[in-house]
One Martini backbone bead per residue (centre of mass of N, CA, C, O) as a GRO file, in nm:
protein
  552
    1MET     BB    1  -0.239  -0.380  -1.504
    2ALA     BB    2  -0.471  -0.225  -1.363
    3VAL     BB    3  -0.293  -0.001  -1.247
    4THR     BB    4  -0.185   0.104  -1.519
    5ARG     BB    5  -0.459   0.179  -1.639
    6ARG     BB    6  -0.545   0.380  -1.422
    7ARG     BB    7  -0.303   0.569  -1.451
    8THR     BB    8  -0.344   0.639  -1.748
    9ALA     BB    9  -0.628   0.755  -1.717
   10ALA     BB   10  -0.551   0.975  -1.513
   11GLU     BB   11  -0.347   1.123  -1.694
   12LEU     BB   12  -0.544   1.193  -1.921
   13VAL     BB   13  -0.743   1.354  -1.750
   14LEU     BB   14  -0.540   1.563  -1.646
   15ALA     BB   15  -0.455   1.670  -1.924
   16LEU     BB   16  -0.737   1.766  -2.004
   17VAL     BB   17  -0.782   1.966  -1.775
   18VAL     BB   18  -0.534   2.144  -1.827
   19ALA     BB   19  -0.611   2.220  -2.115
   20LEU     BB   20  -0.880   2.358  -2.048
   21VAL     BB   21  -0.770   2.570  -1.854
   22THR     BB   22  -0.570   2.698  -2.048
   23ALA     BB   23  -0.776   2.775  -2.266
   24GLY     BB   24  -0.953   2.954  -2.087
   25ILE     BB   25  -0.737   3.163  -2.009
   26LYS     BB   26  -0.651   3.235  -2.297
   27ASP     BB   27  -0.938   3.332  -2.391
   28LEU     BB   28  -0.973   3.573  -2.186
   29VAL     BB   29  -0.727   3.745  -2.331
   30GLY     BB   30  -0.776   3.739  -2.645
   31THR     BB   31  -0.720   3.485  -2.837
   32LYS     BB   32  -0.664   3.292  -3.078
   33ALA     BB   33  -0.771   2.980  -3.155
   34LEU     BB   34  -0.502   2.855  -3.245
   35LEU     BB   35  -0.337   2.940  -2.992
   36VAL     BB   36  -0.515   2.794  -2.790
   37ALA     BB   37  -0.468   2.506  -2.900
   38VAL     BB   38  -0.160   2.502  -2.874
   39THR     BB   39  -0.147   2.556  -2.570
   40ALA     BB   40  -0.314   2.309  -2.480
   41ALA     BB   41  -0.129   2.094  -2.606
   42GLY     BB   42   0.127   2.172  -2.448
   43ALA     BB   43   0.010   2.120  -2.165
   44ALA     BB   44  -0.053   1.819  -2.209
   45ALA     BB   45   0.234   1.727  -2.277
   46LEU     BB   46   0.369   1.820  -2.011
   47THR     BB   47   0.193   1.647  -1.826
   48LEU     BB   48   0.285   1.364  -1.945
   49LEU     BB   49   0.614   1.435  -1.904
   50ARG     BB   50   0.669   1.492  -1.591
   51ARG     BB   51   0.764   1.199  -1.502
   52ARG     BB   52   0.997   1.140  -1.712
   53LEU     BB   53   1.075   1.480  -1.735
   54PRO     BB   54   1.111   1.687  -1.484
   55THR     BB   55   1.336   1.893  -1.549
   56LEU     BB   56   1.255   1.983  -1.835
   57VAL     BB   57   0.961   2.063  -1.773
   58LEU     BB   58   1.025   2.280  -1.564
   59ILE     BB   59   1.192   2.467  -1.746
   60VAL     BB   60   0.984   2.508  -1.972
   61THR     BB   61   0.755   2.615  -1.794
   62GLY     BB   62   0.911   2.854  -1.669
   63ALA     BB   63   0.965   2.996  -1.944
   64THR     BB   64   0.652   3.008  -2.050
   65ALA     BB   65   0.491   3.135  -1.806
   66GLY     BB   66   0.585   3.437  -1.868
   67LEU     BB   67   0.402   3.439  -2.149
   68VAL     BB   68   0.183   3.223  -2.057
   69ALA     BB   69  -0.103   3.245  -1.878
   70GLY     BB   70  -0.208   2.935  -1.889
   71PHE     BB   71   0.059   2.812  -1.718
   72SER     BB   72   0.002   2.843  -1.414
   73PRO     BB   73  -0.120   2.565  -1.327
   74LEU     BB   74   0.113   2.396  -1.451
   75LEU     BB   75   0.339   2.490  -1.261
   76VAL     BB   76   0.231   2.357  -1.005
   77LEU     BB   77   0.229   2.062  -1.107
   78VAL     BB   78   0.527   2.043  -1.198
   79ALA     BB   79   0.656   2.117  -0.924
   80TRP     BB   80   0.540   1.879  -0.765
   81SER     BB   81   0.666   1.654  -0.942
   82ALA     BB   82   0.967   1.749  -0.928
   83GLY     BB   83   1.015   1.740  -0.617
   84ARG     BB   84   0.987   1.404  -0.613
   85ARG     BB   85   1.171   1.318  -0.892
   86ILE     BB   86   1.424   1.459  -0.835
   87VAL     BB   87   1.744   1.359  -0.803
   88GLY     BB   88   1.864   1.534  -0.576
   89ALA     BB   89   1.917   1.836  -0.429
   90GLY     BB   90   2.105   1.979  -0.633
   91ARG     BB   91   1.934   1.926  -0.887
   92ALA     BB   92   1.675   2.061  -0.786
   93LEU     BB   93   1.795   2.342  -0.736
   94ALA     BB   94   1.888   2.389  -1.027
   95ALA     BB   95   1.613   2.363  -1.166
   96PHE     BB   96   1.465   2.589  -1.007
   97THR     BB   97   1.665   2.815  -1.077
   98ILE     BB   98   1.635   2.811  -1.382
   99ALA     BB   99   1.330   2.855  -1.386
  100TYR     BB  100   1.339   3.128  -1.241
  101VAL     BB  101   1.521   3.287  -1.431
  102LEU     BB  102   1.344   3.250  -1.683
  103PHE     BB  103   1.082   3.364  -1.573
  104VAL     BB  104   1.186   3.650  -1.498
  105SER     BB  105   1.332   3.733  -1.757
  106ILE     BB  106   1.097   3.706  -1.957
  107SER     BB  107   0.901   3.892  -1.811
  108VAL     BB  108   1.081   4.149  -1.818
  109LEU     BB  109   1.133   4.161  -2.126
  110ASP     BB  110   0.831   4.182  -2.207
  111ALA     BB  111   0.813   4.460  -2.002
  112TRP     BB  112   1.039   4.675  -2.078
  113LYS     BB  113   0.865   4.902  -2.223
  114GLU     BB  114   0.727   4.987  -1.937
  115GLN     BB  115   0.951   5.077  -1.725
  116MET     BB  116   0.934   4.811  -1.477
  117PRO     BB  117   1.142   4.575  -1.379
  118LEU     BB  118   1.150   4.568  -1.066
  119THR     BB  119   0.851   4.523  -1.012
  120LEU     BB  120   0.821   4.263  -1.183
  121ALA     BB  121   1.039   4.096  -1.039
  122LEU     BB  122   0.899   4.088  -0.764
  123LEU     BB  123   0.630   3.959  -0.853
  124THR     BB  124   0.751   3.704  -0.991
  125THR     BB  125   0.892   3.596  -0.740
  126LEU     BB  126   0.641   3.557  -0.568
  127TYR     BB  127   0.496   3.372  -0.766
  128PHE     BB  128   0.710   3.146  -0.788
  129PHE     BB  129   0.714   3.075  -0.492
  130ALA     BB  130   0.406   2.995  -0.472
  131ALA     BB  131   0.385   2.805  -0.751
  132ALA     BB  132   0.675   2.629  -0.706
  133VAL     BB  133   0.839   2.610  -0.439
  134VAL     BB  134   0.625   2.516  -0.239
  135PRO     BB  135   0.530   2.256  -0.389
  136GLY     BB  136   0.814   2.130  -0.411
  137LEU     BB  137   0.880   2.109  -0.108
  138ALA     BB  138   0.631   1.950  -0.021
  139SER     BB  139   0.676   1.705  -0.208
  140ARG     BB  140   0.960   1.627  -0.109
  141TYR     BB  141   0.891   1.579   0.187
  142TRP     BB  142   0.671   1.366   0.142
  143SER     BB  143   0.847   1.164  -0.013
  144GLN     BB  144   1.070   1.124   0.204
  145ARG     BB  145   0.879   1.022   0.424
  146ARG     BB  146   0.781   0.772   0.273
  147THR     BB  147   1.058   0.641   0.237
  148LEU     BB  148   1.126   0.616   0.536
  149LEU     BB  149   0.881   0.445   0.622
  150HIS     BB  150   0.939   0.210   0.429
  151ALA     BB  151   1.217   0.139   0.546
  152LEU     BB  152   1.114   0.080   0.833
  153GLN     BB  153   0.921  -0.147   0.756
  154GLU     BB  154   1.132  -0.337   0.632
  155ARG     BB  155   1.308  -0.360   0.881
  156ASN     BB  156   1.094  -0.471   1.074
  157ALA     BB  157   1.021  -0.718   0.906
  158GLN     BB  158   1.303  -0.843   0.913
  159LEU     BB  159   1.334  -0.863   1.222
  160LEU     BB  160   1.083  -1.040   1.269
  161TRP     BB  161   1.164  -1.270   1.088
  162GLU     BB  162   1.425  -1.338   1.240
  163ARG     BB  163   1.284  -1.399   1.505
  164GLN     BB  164   1.117  -1.635   1.396
  165MET     BB  165   1.357  -1.806   1.309
  166VAL     BB  166   1.488  -1.836   1.585
  167ALA     BB  167   1.242  -1.962   1.725
  168GLY     BB  168   1.216  -2.203   1.533
  169GLN     BB  169   1.494  -2.322   1.588
  170ALA     BB  170   1.451  -2.365   1.890
  171ARG     BB  171   1.212  -2.560   1.862
  172LEU     BB  172   1.356  -2.768   1.687
  173LEU     BB  173   1.577  -2.842   1.889
  174GLU     BB  174   1.382  -2.936   2.110
  175ARG     BB  175   1.251  -3.158   1.945
  176GLN     BB  176   1.507  -3.318   1.894
  177ARG     BB  177   1.567  -3.378   2.190
  178ILE     BB  178   1.304  -3.527   2.253
  179ALA     BB  179   1.332  -3.740   2.030
  180GLN     BB  180   1.595  -3.861   2.135
  181ASP     BB  181   1.488  -3.948   2.410
  182MET     BB  182   1.263  -4.134   2.305
  183HIS     BB  183   1.442  -4.318   2.134
  184ASP     BB  184   1.640  -4.412   2.366
  185SER     BB  185   1.418  -4.518   2.561
  186LEU     BB  186   1.154  -4.637   2.430
  187GLY     BB  187   1.287  -4.790   2.199
  188HIS     BB  188   1.448  -4.986   2.371
  189GLN     BB  189   1.213  -5.111   2.531
  190LEU     BB  190   1.047  -5.211   2.286
  191ALA     BB  191   1.264  -5.392   2.171
  192LEU     BB  192   1.278  -5.583   2.411
  193ILE     BB  193   0.987  -5.676   2.405
  194SER     BB  194   0.993  -5.793   2.118
  195VAL     BB  195   1.218  -5.998   2.157
  196HIS     BB  196   1.099  -6.156   2.402
  197ALA     BB  197   0.830  -6.224   2.267
  198GLY     BB  198   0.950  -6.385   2.031
  199ALA     BB  199   1.092  -6.599   2.207
  200LEU     BB  200   0.835  -6.688   2.367
  201GLU     BB  201   0.658  -6.784   2.120
  202VAL     BB  202   0.872  -7.044   2.067
  203ASP     BB  203   0.802  -7.184   2.317
  204PRO     BB  204   0.725  -7.525   2.383
  205GLU     BB  205   0.586  -7.484   2.678
  206LEU     BB  206   0.360  -7.345   2.549
  207THR     BB  207   0.057  -7.275   2.488
  208ALA     BB  208  -0.161  -7.175   2.256
  209ARG     BB  209  -0.280  -6.938   2.426
  210GLN     BB  210  -0.007  -6.817   2.509
  211ARG     BB  211   0.097  -6.762   2.222
  212GLU     BB  212  -0.129  -6.567   2.147
  213GLY     BB  213  -0.066  -6.355   2.366
  214VAL     BB  214   0.231  -6.307   2.280
  215GLY     BB  215   0.165  -6.216   1.991
  216VAL     BB  216   0.008  -5.966   2.068
  217LEU     BB  217   0.244  -5.832   2.218
  218ARG     BB  218   0.438  -5.817   1.978
  219THR     BB  219   0.256  -5.654   1.785
  220ALA     BB  220   0.224  -5.409   1.971
  221SER     BB  221   0.527  -5.336   1.991
  222VAL     BB  222   0.570  -5.288   1.689
  223ALA     BB  223   0.356  -5.068   1.657
  224ALA     BB  224   0.482  -4.879   1.869
  225MET     BB  225   0.747  -4.834   1.715
  226HIS     BB  226   0.622  -4.701   1.465
  227GLU     BB  227   0.482  -4.469   1.615
  228LEU     BB  228   0.737  -4.355   1.742
  229ARG     BB  229   0.875  -4.286   1.475
  230GLU     BB  230   0.666  -4.075   1.387
  231VAL     BB  231   0.687  -3.887   1.630
  232VAL     BB  232   0.988  -3.831   1.596
  233GLY     BB  233   0.960  -3.706   1.314
  234ILE     BB  234   0.782  -3.468   1.398
  235LEU     BB  235   0.974  -3.347   1.616
  236ARG     BB  236   1.231  -3.321   1.432
  237ASP     BB  237   1.091  -3.197   1.139
  238GLY     BB  238   0.761  -3.121   1.145
  239VAL     BB  239   0.712  -3.388   0.980
  240GLU     BB  240   0.571  -3.660   0.814
  241ALA     BB  241   0.723  -3.933   0.711
  242PRO     BB  242   0.655  -4.155   0.457
  243THR     BB  243   0.868  -4.384   0.511
  244ALA     BB  244   0.737  -4.495   0.775
  245LEU     BB  245   0.508  -4.640   0.588
  246VAL     BB  246   0.641  -4.788   0.356
  247ASP     BB  247   0.811  -4.993   0.548
  248ASP     BB  248   0.534  -5.076   0.657
  249PRO     BB  249   0.341  -5.367   0.664
  250SER     BB  250   0.093  -5.210   0.836
  251ARG     BB  251  -0.022  -4.972   0.672
  252ALA     BB  252  -0.316  -5.054   0.598
  253ALA     BB  253  -0.405  -5.079   0.907
  254ARG     BB  254  -0.321  -4.740   0.931
  255GLY     BB  255  -0.551  -4.655   0.734
  256THR     BB  256  -0.831  -4.648   0.551
  257ALA     BB  257  -0.829  -4.966   0.547
  258GLY     BB  258  -0.848  -4.975   0.883
  259ILE     BB  259  -1.135  -4.864   0.958
  260GLU     BB  260  -1.299  -5.121   0.948
  261GLY     BB  261  -1.154  -5.252   1.190
  262LEU     BB  262  -1.243  -5.041   1.399
  263VAL     BB  263  -1.544  -5.094   1.368
  264GLU     BB  264  -1.542  -5.396   1.443
  265ALA     BB  265  -1.421  -5.358   1.724
  266ALA     BB  266  -1.655  -5.183   1.832
  267ARG     BB  267  -1.876  -5.393   1.792
  268ALA     BB  268  -1.746  -5.616   1.972
  269ALA     BB  269  -1.783  -5.410   2.231
  270GLY     BB  270  -2.105  -5.310   2.192
  271ASN     BB  271  -2.130  -5.109   1.954
  272THR     BB  272  -2.298  -4.872   1.745
  273VAL     BB  273  -2.167  -4.892   1.414
  274THR     BB  274  -2.152  -4.685   1.119
  275LEU     BB  275  -2.045  -4.738   0.778
  276ARG     BB  276  -1.964  -4.488   0.528
  277SER     BB  277  -1.933  -4.446   0.163
  278ARG     BB  278  -1.838  -4.180  -0.064
  279GLY     BB  279  -1.745  -4.217  -0.356
  280THR     BB  280  -1.436  -4.241  -0.508
  281PRO     BB  281  -1.175  -4.400  -0.427
  282ARG     BB  282  -0.861  -4.254  -0.313
  283PRO     BB  283  -0.543  -4.199  -0.289
  284LEU     BB  284  -0.314  -4.125  -0.034
  285ALA     BB  285  -0.101  -4.004   0.143
  286ALA     BB  286   0.054  -4.142   0.400
  287ALA     BB  287  -0.005  -3.921   0.614
  288ALA     BB  288  -0.307  -3.881   0.544
  289ASP     BB  289  -0.395  -4.172   0.582
  290HIS     BB  290  -0.316  -4.182   0.885
  291ALA     BB  291  -0.491  -3.940   0.977
  292ALA     BB  292  -0.764  -4.074   0.924
  293TYR     BB  293  -0.727  -4.304   1.123
  294ARG     BB  294  -0.686  -4.121   1.380
  295ILE     BB  295  -0.956  -3.978   1.377
  296VAL     BB  296  -1.129  -4.230   1.418
  297GLN     BB  297  -0.994  -4.346   1.669
  298GLU     BB  298  -1.029  -4.098   1.860
  299SER     BB  299  -1.338  -4.069   1.830
  300LEU     BB  300  -1.415  -4.349   1.937
  301THR     BB  301  -1.282  -4.319   2.211
  302ASN     BB  302  -1.452  -4.079   2.300
  303ALA     BB  303  -1.728  -4.219   2.280
  304PHE     BB  304  -1.671  -4.446   2.483
  305LYS     BB  305  -1.608  -4.256   2.727
  306HIS     BB  306  -1.887  -4.050   2.705
  307ALA     BB  307  -2.085  -4.271   2.517
  308SER     BB  308  -2.166  -4.554   2.595
  309GLY     BB  309  -2.359  -4.718   2.338
  310ALA     BB  310  -2.378  -4.513   2.130
  311PRO     BB  311  -2.452  -4.410   1.834
  312ILE     BB  312  -2.237  -4.442   1.541
  313THR     BB  313  -2.097  -4.238   1.270
  314VAL     BB  314  -1.908  -4.330   0.979
  315GLU     BB  315  -1.769  -4.106   0.725
  316LEU     BB  316  -1.666  -4.126   0.378
  317ARG     BB  317  -1.567  -3.850   0.161
  318TYR     BB  318  -1.496  -3.826  -0.187
  319GLU     BB  319  -1.375  -3.563  -0.303
  320PRO     BB  320  -1.219  -3.400  -0.558
  321ASP     BB  321  -0.982  -3.268  -0.333
  322SER     BB  322  -1.093  -3.445  -0.080
  323LEU     BB  323  -1.111  -3.590   0.242
  324VAL     BB  324  -1.398  -3.674   0.441
  325VAL     BB  325  -1.409  -3.708   0.797
  326GLU     BB  326  -1.694  -3.842   0.983
  327ILE     BB  327  -1.797  -3.821   1.334
  328VAL     BB  328  -2.106  -3.928   1.495
  329SER     BB  329  -2.275  -3.869   1.801
  330THR     BB  330  -2.618  -3.906   1.883
  331ALA     BB  331  -2.555  -3.871   2.170
  332ALA     BB  332  -2.508  -3.746   2.462
  333THR     BB  333  -2.248  -3.584   2.596
  334LYS     BB  334  -1.985  -3.600   2.855
  335GLY     BB  335  -1.739  -3.377   2.910
  336VAL     BB  336  -1.607  -3.275   2.635
  337GLY     BB  337  -1.626  -3.021   2.479
  338ASP     BB  338  -1.309  -2.927   2.319
  339ALA     BB  339  -1.226  -3.225   2.382
  340VAL     BB  340  -1.022  -3.519   2.323
  341SER     BB  341  -0.907  -3.737   2.515
  342GLY     BB  342  -0.824  -3.546   2.779
  343GLY     BB  343  -0.755  -3.272   2.584
  344GLN     BB  344  -0.527  -3.381   2.345
  345GLY     BB  345  -0.653  -3.506   2.088
  346LEU     BB  346  -0.744  -3.259   1.922
  347THR     BB  347  -0.469  -3.128   1.898
  348GLY     BB  348  -0.335  -3.365   1.751
  349LEU     BB  349  -0.526  -3.368   1.506
  350ARG     BB  350  -0.471  -3.084   1.407
  351GLU     BB  351  -0.168  -3.114   1.365
  352ARG     BB  352  -0.177  -3.355   1.171
  353ALA     BB  353  -0.349  -3.211   0.955
  354ARG     BB  354  -0.165  -2.962   0.909
  355LEU     BB  355   0.091  -3.123   0.804
  356VAL     BB  356  -0.102  -3.213   0.535
  357GLY     BB  357  -0.313  -2.960   0.471
  358GLY     BB  358  -0.539  -2.967   0.685
  359MET     BB  359  -0.842  -3.023   0.890
  360VAL     BB  360  -1.015  -2.980   1.218
  361HIS     BB  361  -1.348  -3.040   1.352
  362ALA     BB  362  -1.522  -2.966   1.669
  363GLY     BB  363  -1.860  -3.040   1.800
  364SER     BB  364  -2.167  -2.975   1.859
  365VAL     BB  365  -2.498  -3.095   1.808
  366ASP     BB  366  -2.801  -3.145   1.740
  367GLY     BB  367  -2.928  -3.326   2.024
  368GLY     BB  368  -2.632  -3.373   2.187
  369GLY     BB  369  -2.406  -3.430   2.013
  370PHE     BB  370  -2.098  -3.530   1.836
  371ARG     BB  371  -1.844  -3.375   1.616
  372VAL     BB  372  -1.601  -3.504   1.375
  373ALA     BB  373  -1.400  -3.327   1.127
  374GLY     BB  374  -1.202  -3.407   0.831
  375VAL     BB  375  -0.965  -3.248   0.601
  376LEU     BB  376  -0.797  -3.421   0.328
  377PRO     BB  377  -0.562  -3.432   0.109
  378TYR     BB  378  -0.425  -3.613  -0.153
  379GLY     BB  379  -0.182  -3.469  -0.153
  380VAL     BB  380   0.131  -3.327  -0.103
  381VAL     BB  381   0.207  -3.109   0.175
  382GLU     BB  382   0.426  -2.869   0.257
  383ALA     BB  383   0.551  -2.805   0.561
  384THR     BB  384   0.612  -2.581   0.843
  385PRO     BB  385   0.767  -2.506   1.158
  386PHE     BB  386   0.732  -2.191   1.111
  387VAL     BB  387   0.560  -2.049   1.358
  388ALA     BB  388   0.404  -1.892   1.578
  389VAL     BB  389   0.476  -1.853   1.905
  390GLU     BB  390   0.183  -1.793   2.026
  391ASP     BB  391   0.078  -2.025   1.792
  392ASP     BB  392   0.194  -2.330   1.720
  393PHE     BB  393  -0.082  -2.488   1.586
  394HIS     BB  394  -0.294  -2.253   1.442
  395GLN     BB  395  -0.090  -2.181   1.218
  396GLN     BB  396   0.020  -2.096   0.922
  397ALA     BB  397   0.205  -2.044   0.679
  398PRO     BB  398   0.379  -1.823   0.528
  399LYS     BB  399   0.324  -1.539   0.314
  400PRO     BB  400   0.368  -1.349   0.059
  401VAL     BB  401   0.429  -1.023  -0.030
  402GLY     BB  402   0.341  -0.788  -0.243
  403GLY     BB  403   0.660  -0.626  -0.325
  404ASP     BB  404   0.850  -0.676  -0.060
  405GLY     BB  405   0.962  -0.990  -0.005
  406PHE     BB  406   0.816  -1.050   0.265
  407PRO     BB  407   0.702  -1.240   0.503
  408VAL     BB  408   0.384  -1.311   0.641
  409MET     BB  409   0.298  -1.327   0.958
  410ASP     BB  410   0.074  -1.458   1.203
  411TRP     BB  411   0.056  -1.238   1.421
  412SER     BB  412   0.027  -1.077   1.687
  413VAL     BB  413  -0.048  -0.777   1.818
  414GLN     BB  414   0.235  -0.728   1.945
  415THR     BB  415   0.386  -0.775   1.666
  416LYS     BB  416   0.237  -0.578   1.470
  417ALA     BB  417   0.286  -0.294   1.581
  418PRO     BB  418   0.604  -0.245   1.505
  419LEU     BB  419   0.578  -0.278   1.191
  420MET     BB  420   0.379  -0.077   1.030
  421SER     BB  421   0.213  -0.196   0.789
  422GLY     BB  422  -0.114  -0.100   0.813
  423ARG     BB  423  -0.386  -0.270   0.739
  424ASP     BB  424  -0.504  -0.349   1.057
  425GLY     BB  425  -0.372  -0.143   1.233
  426THR     BB  426  -0.309   0.142   1.428
  427VAL     BB  427  -0.050   0.250   1.298
  428LEU     BB  428  -0.165   0.332   1.025
  429SER     BB  429  -0.371   0.530   1.127
  430ARG     BB  430  -0.158   0.719   1.235
  431GLY     BB  431  -0.009   0.756   0.967
  432ARG     BB  432  -0.246   0.874   0.812
  433ALA     BB  433  -0.306   1.104   1.004
  434GLY     BB  434  -0.024   1.228   0.978
  435GLY     BB  435  -0.035   1.270   0.669
  436ILE     BB  436  -0.283   1.452   0.668
  437GLY     BB  437  -0.171   1.664   0.862
  438LEU     BB  438   0.073   1.736   0.688
  439GLY     BB  439  -0.080   1.819   0.435
  440CYS     BB  440  -0.247   2.041   0.572
  441GLY     BB  441  -0.005   2.206   0.670
  442ILE     BB  442   0.122   2.263   0.397
  443SER     BB  443  -0.127   2.394   0.270
  444LEU     BB  444  -0.151   2.621   0.479
  445VAL     BB  445   0.125   2.748   0.430
  446ALA     BB  446   0.084   2.802   0.130
  447LEU     BB  447  -0.167   2.979   0.165
  448LEU     BB  448  -0.035   3.189   0.347
  449LEU     BB  449   0.179   3.275   0.142
  450LEU     BB  450  -0.019   3.368  -0.071
  451VAL     BB  451  -0.159   3.581   0.098
  452ILE     BB  452   0.091   3.747   0.156
  453ALA     BB  453   0.166   3.800  -0.137
  454ALA     BB  454  -0.102   3.940  -0.207
  455ALA     BB  455  -0.087   4.163   0.003
  456VAL     BB  456   0.178   4.284  -0.094
  457GLY     BB  457   0.079   4.344  -0.379
  458VAL     BB  458  -0.157   4.528  -0.305
  459PHE     BB  459   0.006   4.733  -0.143
  460PHE     BB  460   0.202   4.804  -0.370
  461LEU     BB  461  -0.014   4.893  -0.576
  462ALA     BB  462  -0.143   5.117  -0.404
  463ASN     BB  463   0.128   5.286  -0.374
  464THR     BB  464   0.166   5.302  -0.712
  465MET     BB  465  -0.082   5.446  -0.839
  466ASN     BB  466   0.019   5.747  -0.829
  467GLU     BB  467   0.244   5.683  -1.060
  468GLY     BB  468  -0.027   5.638  -1.284
  469MET     BB  469  -0.199   5.907  -1.185
  470ILE     BB  470  -0.437   6.162  -1.288
  471ASN     BB  471  -0.595   6.457  -1.319
  472PRO     BB  472  -0.741   6.685  -1.529
  473SER     BB  473  -0.594   6.939  -1.416
  474GLU     BB  474  -0.305   6.838  -1.476
  475TYR     BB  475  -0.347   6.825  -1.778
  476GLU     BB  476  -0.413   7.134  -1.826
  477GLN     BB  477  -0.137   7.259  -1.725
  478ALA     BB  478  -0.019   7.147  -1.967
  479LYS     BB  479   0.193   7.280  -2.231
  480LEU     BB  480   0.277   7.341  -2.524
  481GLY     BB  481   0.638   7.373  -2.516
  482ASP     BB  482   0.723   7.269  -2.270
  483ASP     BB  483   0.938   7.158  -2.062
  484GLU     BB  484   1.014   6.838  -1.997
  485GLU     BB  485   1.124   6.853  -1.709
  486ALA     BB  486   0.888   7.018  -1.588
  487VAL     BB  487   0.659   6.826  -1.658
  488ARG     BB  488   0.771   6.573  -1.510
  489ASP     BB  489   0.772   6.703  -1.229
  490GLN     BB  490   0.445   6.726  -1.231
  491LEU     BB  491   0.454   6.421  -1.293
  492PRO     BB  492   0.438   6.110  -1.297
  493SER     BB  493   0.639   5.837  -1.390
  494GLY     BB  494   0.480   5.546  -1.460
  495ASP     BB  495   0.635   5.329  -1.269
  496THR     BB  496   0.383   5.097  -1.300
  497VAL     BB  497   0.128   4.864  -1.307
  498ALA     BB  498  -0.103   5.071  -1.389
  499THR     BB  499   0.037   5.103  -1.702
  500LEU     BB  500  -0.027   4.842  -1.808
  501GLY     BB  501  -0.122   4.836  -2.152
  502LEU     BB  502  -0.129   5.146  -2.267
  503ALA     BB  503   0.067   5.117  -2.477
  504GLY     BB  504  -0.045   5.139  -2.816
  505LYS     BB  505  -0.382   5.210  -2.790
  506GLY     BB  506  -0.378   5.469  -2.931
  507PRO     BB  507  -0.280   5.695  -3.099
  508ARG     BB  508  -0.048   5.798  -3.294
  509GLU     BB  509   0.272   5.856  -3.255
  510PRO     BB  510   0.510   6.063  -3.282
  511GLU     BB  511   0.789   6.100  -3.448
  512GLY     BB  512   1.050   6.050  -3.218
  513SER     BB  513   0.896   6.009  -2.959
  514ARG     BB  514   0.820   6.040  -2.603
  515CYS     BB  515   0.584   5.864  -2.403
  516LEU     BB  516   0.327   5.936  -2.149
  517VAL     BB  517   0.108   5.716  -1.975
  518LEU     BB  518  -0.200   5.794  -1.800
  519ARG     BB  519  -0.430   5.781  -1.569
  520SER     BB  520  -0.744   5.847  -1.459
  521SER     BB  521  -0.919   5.942  -1.166
  522GLU     BB  522  -1.157   5.912  -1.343
  523VAL     BB  523  -1.448   5.780  -1.440
  524GLY     BB  524  -1.592   5.649  -1.690
  525GLY     BB  525  -1.889   5.611  -1.884
  526SER     BB  526  -1.768   5.312  -1.918
  527ILE     BB  527  -1.683   4.979  -1.845
  528GLU     BB  528  -1.527   4.939  -2.140
  529SER     BB  529  -1.375   5.208  -2.052
  530GLU     BB  530  -1.072   5.430  -2.026
  531PRO     BB  531  -0.922   5.708  -1.918
  532VAL     BB  532  -0.645   5.886  -2.076
  533PHE     BB  533  -0.306   6.024  -2.071
  534ARG     BB  534  -0.089   6.193  -2.316
  535PHE     BB  535   0.273   6.250  -2.331
  536CYS     BB  536   0.485   6.415  -2.576
  537PHE     BB  537   0.839   6.406  -2.653
  538LYS     BB  538   1.077   6.654  -2.815
  539ASP     BB  539   1.358   6.809  -2.776
  540GLY     BB  540   1.258   6.893  -2.469
  541LYS     BB  541   0.950   6.893  -2.559
  542LEU     BB  542   0.604   6.950  -2.565
  543ILE     BB  543   0.418   6.826  -2.855
  544GLU     BB  544   0.196   6.635  -2.697
  545LYS     BB  545  -0.160   6.606  -2.599
  546LYS     BB  546  -0.386   6.339  -2.484
  547ALA     BB  547  -0.739   6.242  -2.466
  548TYR     BB  548  -0.854   5.903  -2.405
  549ASP     BB  549  -0.995   5.587  -2.481
  550ILE     BB  550  -0.990   5.255  -2.356
  551GLY     BB  551  -1.014   4.938  -2.343
  552GLY     BB  552  -1.091   4.696  -2.079
   0.00000   0.00000   0.00000
């Protein structure tokens, strides 16, 4: 909506500018105010319609530009717009050809009475080539180049996305293979331990203390089987299945409700652990609930390992949209660095939190302590296993790009380069630089062509000035009654642009006569007037010659 409004405003401003320029040019040639207003309104209307009806507007502008001097800037704008918007090279060629024929024909017919159609046709052809053909070709080439680059970008994006899909499928298959191996080997062994421990627990020959120890062993084996099932689910599907916890009778013991038990166990081992809870407790999804338990468990294990006996604070903050789990060891830790529990615990916590839509941060705090904080959402967030190959655990799921329809992966620099998507990479910089260079080149060629056309026109005009100019002595030599053919042989033909606009501006011509108007080689006494000579012929004789001044 905002883009549409900006485009509409820009179009209105452009139409206003073109109307003002057209009105200014029209006013310079001395036209009535009403005709100036009508011409400006027509230029504005054609400017607004050039996008919707490029072919029609080009033809209409080409036809009227030969009559209306103010339409010259409009012709350049319309030709640029038509060059990129007319579909099909044949249709574009036909539209420009029709506009050219109308432009030249109307211009020549308008000046037919000046008796120099060939000269005017040449000049109008040069002008149409510079003002319409060159902008149209430049616009069409630029538009086709943009279309080609966009198609290449979409193709590269599609190929890279397919490559990511293939890599993700390969990782998923490998995870499933590992999960199957773990299930077949460890699951079988744990099941045997649980069965034998259960049978041993009811053995009447055991003492009460031995039964208690066997019961602990059986409980641990059952818990290990449940945890193995969750790990297998993560490896197999890429997400932690909630059903693994729903069917588990010890779910509460391994969620946020079991954190208090972890704290009590730590205190029983001789550690100083403080548990605080803020906010109104809210239920979490099964996977997120278990992730909170694992964050606290791993953090306490890390604190026991690297700072045994140091005061530890465990805090649960129930924010409006997420649960924040924070564990702080207030004493200096030793050898912790960026890893928890042997270097793999922190990675596991981050991956577990990512799979439920959360995150985990760990690092040193002021005073030499260590802090682990996790943010877990209350709701269920669907995760995807298809992440970037180069960074399997630290990237989020792909998000769609507006307009292209292709997902944007958070790829590495090596992957981004061939995409040429261009928002942050060097490829776009090169593309922009190339586009600017191309535009400058086209503009330079167009300017060079205009200069050449102007030079040719000036040279042609200078060479034909003699055909429309005489000096006063030549005027005096012609006598009334002289033969028309003899007089014309002594005078220039007048078929030149130098005599444009001279006919009809002097005294009334004799009835039935044919008159030749030529400029004087001498400069007049005022810059506002110019001396001219007129010779009128009838019945093969020179019947009148006059010298007078016309306005500049």
